[in-house]
N, CA, C and O atoms as CSV, one atom per row, in Angstrom:
chain,resi,resn,atom,element,x,y,z
A,1,UNK,N,N,-26.483,26.788,30.396
A,1,UNK,CA,C,-25.150,27.363,30.259
A,1,UNK,C,C,-25.136,28.730,30.941
A,1,UNK,O,O,-25.697,29.693,30.420
A,2,UNK,N,N,-24.520,28.808,32.058
A,2,UNK,CA,C,-24.403,30.101,32.717
A,2,UNK,C,C,-23.089,30.755,32.329
A,2,UNK,O,O,-22.125,30.079,31.969
A,3,UNK,N,N,-23.065,32.068,32.405
A,3,UNK,CA,C,-21.859,32.791,32.058
A,3,UNK,C,C,-21.523,32.736,30.585
A,3,UNK,O,O,-20.351,32.783,30.210
A,4,UNK,N,N,-22.538,32.638,29.746
A,4,UNK,CA,C,-22.325,32.551,28.310
A,4,UNK,C,C,-21.741,33.840,27.758
A,4,UNK,O,O,-22.081,34.941,28.190
A,5,UNK,N,N,-20.852,33.667,26.792
A,5,UNK,CA,C,-20.369,34.807,26.029
A,5,UNK,C,C,-21.169,34.846,24.739
A,5,UNK,O,O,-21.455,33.807,24.144
A,6,UNK,N,N,-21.528,36.046,24.311
A,6,UNK,CA,C,-22.343,36.206,23.116
A,6,UNK,C,C,-21.553,36.931,22.039
A,6,UNK,O,O,-20.827,37.887,22.310
A,7,UNK,N,N,-21.710,36.458,20.822
A,7,UNK,CA,C,-21.030,37.039,19.671
A,7,UNK,C,C,-22.061,37.258,18.568
A,7,UNK,O,O,-22.786,36.334,18.200
A,8,UNK,N,N,-22.126,38.469,18.046
A,8,UNK,CA,C,-23.064,38.801,16.980
A,8,UNK,C,C,-22.272,39.186,15.737
A,8,UNK,O,O,-21.275,39.903,15.820
A,9,UNK,N,N,-22.723,38.707,14.596
A,9,UNK,CA,C,-22.042,39.025,13.346
A,9,UNK,C,C,-22.988,38.817,12.167
A,9,UNK,O,O,-24.032,38.179,12.303
A,10,UNK,N,N,-22.616,39.354,11.022
A,10,UNK,CA,C,-23.323,39.127,9.764
A,10,UNK,C,C,-22.414,38.296,8.876
A,10,UNK,O,O,-21.201,38.506,8.852
A,11,UNK,N,N,-22.996,37.355,8.146
A,11,UNK,CA,C,-22.192,36.514,7.262
A,11,UNK,C,C,-23.047,35.988,6.120
A,11,UNK,O,O,-24.267,35.870,6.234
A,12,UNK,N,N,-22.383,35.678,5.030
A,12,UNK,CA,C,-23.060,35.132,3.855
A,12,UNK,C,C,-23.121,33.615,3.964
A,12,UNK,O,O,-22.151,32.966,4.356
A,13,UNK,N,N,-24.275,33.063,3.611
A,13,UNK,CA,C,-24.488,31.619,3.654
A,13,UNK,C,C,-23.814,30.982,2.435
A,13,UNK,O,O,-23.926,31.487,1.318
A,14,UNK,N,N,-23.113,29.868,2.664
A,14,UNK,CA,C,-22.478,29.133,1.574
A,14,UNK,C,C,-22.695,27.643,1.782
A,14,UNK,O,O,-23.038,27.198,2.877
A,15,UNK,N,N,-22.492,26.886,0.722
A,15,UNK,CA,C,-22.704,25.441,0.786
A,15,UNK,C,C,-21.405,24.716,0.456
A,15,UNK,O,O,-20.718,25.042,-0.512
A,16,UNK,N,N,-21.089,23.728,1.282
A,16,UNK,CA,C,-19.920,22.888,1.030
A,16,UNK,C,C,-20.148,22.128,-0.264
A,16,UNK,O,O,-21.252,21.646,-0.518
A,17,UNK,N,N,-19.126,22.021,-1.072
A,17,UNK,CA,C,-19.281,21.450,-2.413
A,17,UNK,C,C,-19.361,19.927,-2.460
A,17,UNK,O,O,-19.616,19.362,-3.524
A,18,UNK,N,N,-19.153,19.255,-1.340
A,18,UNK,CA,C,-19.199,17.799,-1.328
A,18,UNK,C,C,-20.610,17.256,-1.532
A,18,UNK,O,O,-21.581,18.012,-1.552
A,19,UNK,N,N,-20.708,15.937,-1.683
A,19,UNK,CA,C,-22.000,15.282,-1.843
A,19,UNK,C,C,-22.890,15.606,-0.651
A,19,UNK,O,O,-22.457,15.526,0.498
A,20,UNK,N,N,-24.141,15.973,-0.933
A,20,UNK,CA,C,-25.082,16.353,0.119
A,20,UNK,C,C,-24.480,17.401,1.052
A,20,UNK,O,O,-24.635,17.333,2.271
A,21,UNK,N,N,-23.799,18.361,0.460
A,21,UNK,CA,C,-23.061,19.369,1.218
A,21,UNK,C,C,-23.919,20.130,2.215
A,21,UNK,O,O,-25.086,20.436,1.966
A,22,UNK,N,N,-23.304,20.424,3.346
A,22,UNK,CA,C,-23.936,21.217,4.388
A,22,UNK,C,C,-23.891,22.690,4.031
A,22,UNK,O,O,-23.052,23.128,3.244
A,23,UNK,N,N,-24.800,23.444,4.616
A,23,UNK,CA,C,-24.814,24.902,4.494
A,23,UNK,C,C,-24.145,25.473,5.746
A,23,UNK,O,O,-24.326,24.964,6.853
A,24,UNK,N,N,-23.374,26.533,5.548
A,24,UNK,CA,C,-22.628,27.132,6.649
A,24,UNK,C,C,-22.637,28.648,6.564
A,24,UNK,O,O,-22.952,29.230,5.526
A,25,UNK,N,N,-22.285,29.274,7.680
A,25,UNK,CA,C,-21.790,30.646,7.691
A,25,UNK,C,C,-20.438,30.573,8.387
A,25,UNK,O,O,-20.259,29.818,9.343
A,26,UNK,N,N,-19.496,31.358,7.903
A,26,UNK,CA,C,-18.164,31.422,8.501
A,26,UNK,C,C,-18.134,32.595,9.463
A,26,UNK,O,O,-18.517,33.710,9.109
A,27,UNK,N,N,-17.682,32.344,10.669
A,27,UNK,CA,C,-17.531,33.448,11.622
A,27,UNK,C,C,-16.392,34.345,11.155
A,27,UNK,O,O,-15.417,33.852,10.587
A,28,UNK,N,N,-16.494,35.641,11.379
A,28,UNK,CA,C,-15.418,36.550,10.986
A,28,UNK,C,C,-14.093,36.141,11.646
A,28,UNK,O,O,-14.074,35.571,12.737
A,29,UNK,N,N,-13.004,36.444,10.964
A,29,UNK,CA,C,-11.674,36.064,11.444
A,29,UNK,C,C,-11.407,36.587,12.862
A,29,UNK,O,O,-10.923,35.845,13.717
A,30,UNK,N,N,-11.725,37.869,13.110
A,30,UNK,CA,C,-11.419,38.436,14.433
A,30,UNK,C,C,-12.223,37.754,15.536
A,30,UNK,O,O,-11.713,37.573,16.642
A,31,UNK,N,N,-13.473,37.370,15.257
A,31,UNK,CA,C,-14.266,36.654,16.265
A,31,UNK,C,C,-13.731,35.246,16.471
A,31,UNK,O,O,-13.658,34.759,17.599
A,32,UNK,N,N,-13.357,34.598,15.377
A,32,UNK,CA,C,-12.804,33.250,15.477
A,32,UNK,C,C,-11.545,33.245,16.327
A,32,UNK,O,O,-11.352,32.355,17.155
A,33,UNK,N,N,-10.689,34.236,16.124
A,33,UNK,CA,C,-9.463,34.328,16.922
A,33,UNK,C,C,-9.790,34.546,18.402
A,33,UNK,O,O,-9.197,33.918,19.279
A,34,UNK,N,N,-10.734,35.437,18.660
A,34,UNK,CA,C,-11.122,35.727,20.042
A,34,UNK,C,C,-11.709,34.484,20.715
A,34,UNK,O,O,-11.350,34.155,21.846
A,35,UNK,N,N,-12.609,33.801,20.016
A,35,UNK,CA,C,-13.240,32.598,20.568
A,35,UNK,C,C,-12.199,31.505,20.779
A,35,UNK,O,O,-12.193,30.849,21.820
A,36,UNK,N,N,-11.327,31.307,19.811
A,36,UNK,CA,C,-10.316,30.245,19.922
A,36,UNK,C,C,-9.371,30.536,21.086
A,36,UNK,O,O,-9.008,29.629,21.835
A,37,UNK,N,N,-8.976,31.794,21.237
A,37,UNK,CA,C,-8.061,32.152,22.329
A,37,UNK,C,C,-8.684,31.932,23.699
A,37,UNK,O,O,-7.987,31.554,24.640
A,38,UNK,N,N,-9.987,32.163,23.823
A,38,UNK,CA,C,-10.612,32.053,25.140
A,38,UNK,C,C,-11.341,30.727,25.393
A,38,UNK,O,O,-11.641,30.405,26.542
A,39,UNK,N,N,-11.629,29.954,24.338
A,39,UNK,CA,C,-12.432,28.739,24.530
A,39,UNK,C,C,-11.809,27.463,23.979
A,39,UNK,O,O,-12.431,26.403,24.053
A,40,UNK,N,N,-10.609,27.533,23.433
A,40,UNK,CA,C,-10.004,26.335,22.833
A,40,UNK,C,C,-9.998,25.156,23.800
A,40,UNK,O,O,-10.158,24.010,23.380
A,41,UNK,N,N,-9.816,25.424,25.074
A,41,UNK,CA,C,-9.783,24.364,26.079
A,41,UNK,C,C,-11.114,23.619,26.183
A,41,UNK,O,O,-11.161,22.508,26.712
A,42,UNK,N,N,-12.207,24.227,25.676
A,42,UNK,CA,C,-13.523,23.583,25.724
A,42,UNK,C,C,-13.833,22.786,24.462
A,42,UNK,O,O,-14.842,22.085,24.398
A,43,UNK,N,N,-12.969,22.894,23.462
A,43,UNK,CA,C,-13.216,22.190,22.206
A,43,UNK,C,C,-13.190,20.681,22.415
A,43,UNK,O,O,-12.427,20.146,23.219
A,44,UNK,N,N,-14.053,20.023,21.660
A,44,UNK,CA,C,-14.068,18.567,21.640
A,44,UNK,C,C,-13.341,18.147,20.364
A,44,UNK,O,O,-12.658,18.969,19.753
A,45,UNK,N,N,-13.469,16.915,19.959
A,45,UNK,CA,C,-12.787,16.428,18.759
A,45,UNK,C,C,-13.090,17.257,17.524
A,45,UNK,O,O,-14.193,17.783,17.376
A,46,UNK,N,N,-12.116,17.372,16.644
A,46,UNK,CA,C,-12.241,18.081,15.377
A,46,UNK,C,C,-12.541,19.567,15.550
A,46,UNK,O,O,-13.128,20.178,14.657
A,47,UNK,N,N,-12.158,20.151,16.660
A,47,UNK,CA,C,-12.362,21.586,16.869
A,47,UNK,C,C,-13.805,21.966,17.133
A,47,UNK,O,O,-14.202,23.107,16.894
A,48,UNK,N,N,-14.599,21.016,17.627
A,48,UNK,CA,C,-16.023,21.248,17.885
A,48,UNK,C,C,-16.190,21.982,19.211
A,48,UNK,O,O,-15.609,21.606,20.230
A,49,UNK,N,N,-16.995,23.035,19.170
A,49,UNK,CA,C,-17.263,23.833,20.362
A,49,UNK,C,C,-18.772,24.010,20.485
A,49,UNK,O,O,-19.404,24.602,19.611
A,50,UNK,N,N,-19.348,23.498,21.570
A,50,UNK,CA,C,-20.798,23.589,21.769
A,50,UNK,C,C,-21.238,25.045,21.806
A,50,UNK,O,O,-20.538,25.908,22.337
A,51,UNK,N,N,-22.417,25.306,21.227
A,51,UNK,CA,C,-22.926,26.673,21.149
A,51,UNK,C,C,-24.445,26.655,21.020
A,51,UNK,O,O,-25.062,25.622,20.761
A,52,UNK,N,N,-25.017,27.829,21.210
A,52,UNK,CA,C,-26.437,28.074,20.913
A,52,UNK,C,C,-26.437,29.192,19.891
A,52,UNK,O,O,-25.810,30.231,20.097
A,53,UNK,N,N,-27.140,28.982,18.791
A,53,UNK,CA,C,-27.166,29.981,17.721
A,53,UNK,C,C,-28.577,30.520,17.535
A,53,UNK,O,O,-29.562,29.823,17.780
A,54,UNK,N,N,-28.657,31.767,17.099
A,54,UNK,CA,C,-29.942,32.393,16.786
A,54,UNK,C,C,-29.814,33.130,15.461
A,54,UNK,O,O,-28.882,33.904,15.243
A,55,UNK,N,N,-30.773,32.867,14.587
A,55,UNK,CA,C,-30.932,33.631,13.348
A,55,UNK,C,C,-32.405,33.973,13.270
A,55,UNK,O,O,-33.260,33.089,13.323
A,56,UNK,N,N,-32.701,35.261,13.144
A,56,UNK,CA,C,-34.104,35.684,13.139
A,56,UNK,C,C,-34.757,35.314,14.455
A,56,UNK,O,O,-34.269,35.682,15.523
A,57,UNK,N,N,-35.868,34.582,14.377
A,57,UNK,CA,C,-36.578,34.162,15.586
A,57,UNK,C,C,-36.264,32.718,15.966
A,57,UNK,O,O,-36.863,32.172,16.892
A,58,UNK,N,N,-35.326,32.103,15.249
A,58,UNK,CA,C,-35.009,30.694,15.468
A,58,UNK,C,C,-33.725,30.544,16.283
A,58,UNK,O,O,-32.669,31.047,15.901
A,59,UNK,N,N,-33.837,29.839,17.417
A,59,UNK,CA,C,-32.686,29.539,18.260
A,59,UNK,C,C,-32.548,28.028,18.334
A,59,UNK,O,O,-33.544,27.316,18.466
A,60,UNK,N,N,-31.303,27.531,18.247
A,60,UNK,CA,C,-31.090,26.094,18.321
A,60,UNK,C,C,-29.743,25.769,18.960
A,60,UNK,O,O,-28.793,26.549,18.892
A,61,UNK,N,N,-29.694,24.579,19.589
A,61,UNK,CA,C,-28.443,24.074,20.156
A,61,UNK,C,C,-27.647,23.477,19.012
A,61,UNK,O,O,-28.183,22.736,18.188
A,62,UNK,N,N,-26.370,23.803,18.968
A,62,UNK,CA,C,-25.531,23.375,17.864
A,62,UNK,C,C,-24.088,23.352,18.319
A,62,UNK,O,O,-23.805,23.253,19.513
A,63,UNK,N,N,-23.189,23.441,17.379
A,63,UNK,CA,C,-21.755,23.563,17.652
A,63,UNK,C,C,-21.143,24.353,16.513
A,63,UNK,O,O,-21.647,24.344,15.390
A,64,UNK,N,N,-20.055,25.033,16.814
A,64,UNK,CA,C,-19.259,25.640,15.765
A,64,UNK,C,C,-18.016,24.775,15.629
A,64,UNK,O,O,-17.555,24.177,16.601
A,65,UNK,N,N,-17.482,24.712,14.428
A,65,UNK,CA,C,-16.358,23.829,14.127
A,65,UNK,C,C,-15.202,24.674,13.619
A,65,UNK,O,O,-15.397,25.530,12.756
A,66,UNK,N,N,-14.003,24.450,14.140
A,66,UNK,CA,C,-12.845,25.216,13.703
A,66,UNK,C,C,-12.279,24.601,12.430
A,66,UNK,O,O,-11.911,23.427,12.403
A,67,UNK,N,N,-12.213,25.406,11.382
A,67,UNK,CA,C,-11.664,24.977,10.097
A,67,UNK,C,C,-10.228,25.485,10.011
A,67,UNK,O,O,-9.991,26.688,9.905
A,68,UNK,N,N,-9.281,24.566,10.058
A,68,UNK,CA,C,-7.871,24.966,10.058
A,68,UNK,C,C,-7.449,25.588,8.728
A,68,UNK,O,O,-6.507,26.379,8.695
A,69,UNK,N,N,-8.126,25.247,7.636
A,69,UNK,CA,C,-7.777,25.841,6.333
A,69,UNK,C,C,-8.169,27.315,6.284
A,69,UNK,O,O,-7.394,28.156,5.828
A,70,UNK,N,N,-9.378,27.621,6.757
A,70,UNK,CA,C,-9.853,29.018,6.756
A,70,UNK,C,C,-9.397,29.770,8.003
A,70,UNK,O,O,-9.443,30.999,8.042
A,71,UNK,N,N,-8.959,29.032,9.019
A,71,UNK,CA,C,-8.584,29.583,10.316
A,71,UNK,C,C,-9.726,30.383,10.930
A,71,UNK,O,O,-9.540,31.485,11.446
A,72,UNK,N,N,-10.907,29.792,10.856
A,72,UNK,CA,C,-12.081,30.393,11.474
A,72,UNK,C,C,-13.093,29.301,11.773
A,72,UNK,O,O,-13.018,28.189,11.251
A,73,UNK,N,N,-14.049,29.659,12.638
A,73,UNK,CA,C,-15.108,28.721,12.976
A,73,UNK,C,C,-16.211,28.768,11.920
A,73,UNK,O,O,-16.460,29.797,11.292
A,74,UNK,N,N,-16.858,27.619,11.748
A,74,UNK,CA,C,-17.983,27.488,10.835
A,74,UNK,C,C,-19.215,27.097,11.643
A,74,UNK,O,O,-19.145,26.259,12.542
A,75,UNK,N,N,-20.332,27.711,11.311
A,75,UNK,CA,C,-21.610,27.373,11.935
A,75,UNK,C,C,-22.466,26.660,10.893
A,75,UNK,O,O,-22.851,27.269,9.895
A,76,UNK,N,N,-22.774,25.370,11.110
A,76,UNK,CA,C,-23.649,24.656,10.175
A,76,UNK,C,C,-25.100,25.106,10.358
A,76,UNK,O,O,-25.548,25.367,11.474
A,77,UNK,N,N,-25.818,25.192,9.246
A,77,UNK,CA,C,-27.224,25.617,9.280
A,77,UNK,C,C,-28.112,24.437,8.900
A,77,UNK,O,O,-28.111,24.000,7.749
A,78,UNK,N,N,-28.861,23.928,9.859
A,78,UNK,CA,C,-29.747,22.794,9.636
A,78,UNK,C,C,-30.860,23.172,8.659
A,78,UNK,O,O,-31.254,24.335,8.569
A,79,UNK,N,N,-31.358,22.175,7.932
A,79,UNK,CA,C,-32.433,22.398,6.971
A,79,UNK,C,C,-33.649,23.035,7.639
A,79,UNK,O,O,-34.286,23.916,7.061
A,80,UNK,N,N,-33.970,22.598,8.846
A,80,UNK,CA,C,-35.118,23.137,9.585
A,80,UNK,C,C,-34.975,24.646,9.800
A,80,UNK,O,O,-35.939,25.396,9.645
A,81,UNK,N,N,-33.777,25.078,10.155
A,81,UNK,CA,C,-33.515,26.503,10.387
A,81,UNK,C,C,-33.587,27.265,9.065
A,81,UNK,O,O,-34.197,28.331,8.988
A,82,UNK,N,N,-32.964,26.713,8.032
A,82,UNK,CA,C,-32.974,27.385,6.721
A,82,UNK,C,C,-34.399,27.561,6.203
A,82,UNK,O,O,-34.746,28.610,5.661
A,83,UNK,N,N,-35.219,26.527,6.373
A,83,UNK,CA,C,-36.599,26.600,5.896
A,83,UNK,C,C,-37.391,27.640,6.680
A,83,UNK,O,O,-38.086,28.472,6.096
A,84,UNK,N,N,-37.282,27.587,8.004
A,84,UNK,CA,C,-38.043,28.493,8.869
A,84,UNK,C,C,-37.675,29.953,8.631
A,84,UNK,O,O,-38.543,30.826,8.650
A,85,UNK,N,N,-36.377,30.221,8.404
A,85,UNK,CA,C,-35.902,31.598,8.229
A,85,UNK,C,C,-35.715,31.992,6.754
A,85,UNK,O,O,-35.233,33.082,6.447
A,86,UNK,N,N,-36.105,31.089,5.857
A,86,UNK,CA,C,-36.008,31.338,4.406
A,86,UNK,C,C,-34.582,31.717,3.996
A,86,UNK,O,O,-34.347,32.742,3.355
A,87,UNK,N,N,-33.658,30.870,4.384
A,87,UNK,CA,C,-32.238,31.106,4.133
A,87,UNK,C,C,-31.800,30.325,2.897
A,87,UNK,O,O,-32.077,29.132,2.769
A,88,UNK,N,N,-31.117,31.014,1.998
A,88,UNK,CA,C,-30.582,30.398,0.791
A,88,UNK,C,C,-29.112,30.752,0.647
A,88,UNK,O,O,-28.609,31.658,1.311
A,89,UNK,N,N,-28.430,30.026,-0.229
A,89,UNK,CA,C,-27.025,30.312,-0.515
A,89,UNK,C,C,-26.896,31.766,-0.958
A,89,UNK,O,O,-27.686,32.248,-1.769
A,90,UNK,N,N,-25.913,32.450,-0.430
A,90,UNK,CA,C,-25.645,33.835,-0.808
A,90,UNK,C,C,-26.352,34.874,0.037
A,90,UNK,O,O,-26.013,36.056,-0.018
A,91,UNK,N,N,-27.337,34.446,0.825
A,91,UNK,CA,C,-28.043,35.393,1.690
A,91,UNK,C,C,-27.137,35.794,2.855
A,91,UNK,O,O,-26.443,34.954,3.427
A,92,UNK,N,N,-27.149,37.069,3.198
A,92,UNK,CA,C,-26.406,37.543,4.373
A,92,UNK,C,C,-27.360,37.511,5.558
A,92,UNK,O,O,-28.444,38.093,5.516
A,93,UNK,N,N,-26.939,36.821,6.620
A,93,UNK,CA,C,-27.786,36.679,7.803
A,93,UNK,C,C,-27.101,37.278,9.013
A,93,UNK,O,O,-25.873,37.312,9.099
A,94,UNK,N,N,-27.916,37.751,9.951
A,94,UNK,CA,C,-27.435,38.232,11.242
A,94,UNK,C,C,-27.467,37.038,12.184
A,94,UNK,O,O,-28.491,36.367,12.311
A,95,UNK,N,N,-26.357,36.776,12.837
A,95,UNK,CA,C,-26.225,35.584,13.684
A,95,UNK,C,C,-25.807,35.995,15.089
A,95,UNK,O,O,-24.969,36.876,15.278
A,96,UNK,N,N,-26.414,35.332,16.070
A,96,UNK,CA,C,-25.997,35.451,17.463
A,96,UNK,C,C,-25.533,34.074,17.897
A,96,UNK,O,O,-26.285,33.105,17.790
A,97,UNK,N,N,-24.301,33.975,18.386
A,97,UNK,CA,C,-23.763,32.712,18.880
A,97,UNK,C,C,-23.420,32.883,20.350
A,97,UNK,O,O,-22.728,33.825,20.736
A,98,UNK,N,N,-23.913,31.960,21.162
A,98,UNK,CA,C,-23.603,31.944,22.593
A,98,UNK,C,C,-22.741,30.730,22.889
A,98,UNK,O,O,-23.019,29.621,22.433
A,99,UNK,N,N,-21.685,30.965,23.667
A,99,UNK,CA,C,-20.782,29.865,24.022
A,99,UNK,C,C,-20.705,29.775,25.536
A,99,UNK,O,O,-20.000,28.918,26.069
């Protein structure tokens, strides 16, 4: 991915309440608005936008998803990443997202 835009933020980890719920961090509203305004044309189905995320020393290919209820993007945190970086619900993490 050349010409990537980078966004850094801090966010609290939360878990979706559904069965086998995923863990997420919500991107701040102002970043979500900025990303949506400049990258909406790149979104795939369900507001999916390909990205590369970094937390601590762990970088992975992923996607952020636009949640119309919260009006912000959500970054899912895979179990592998949570284990490696010792991430739990309620922990505030520093995140770098490249689009």
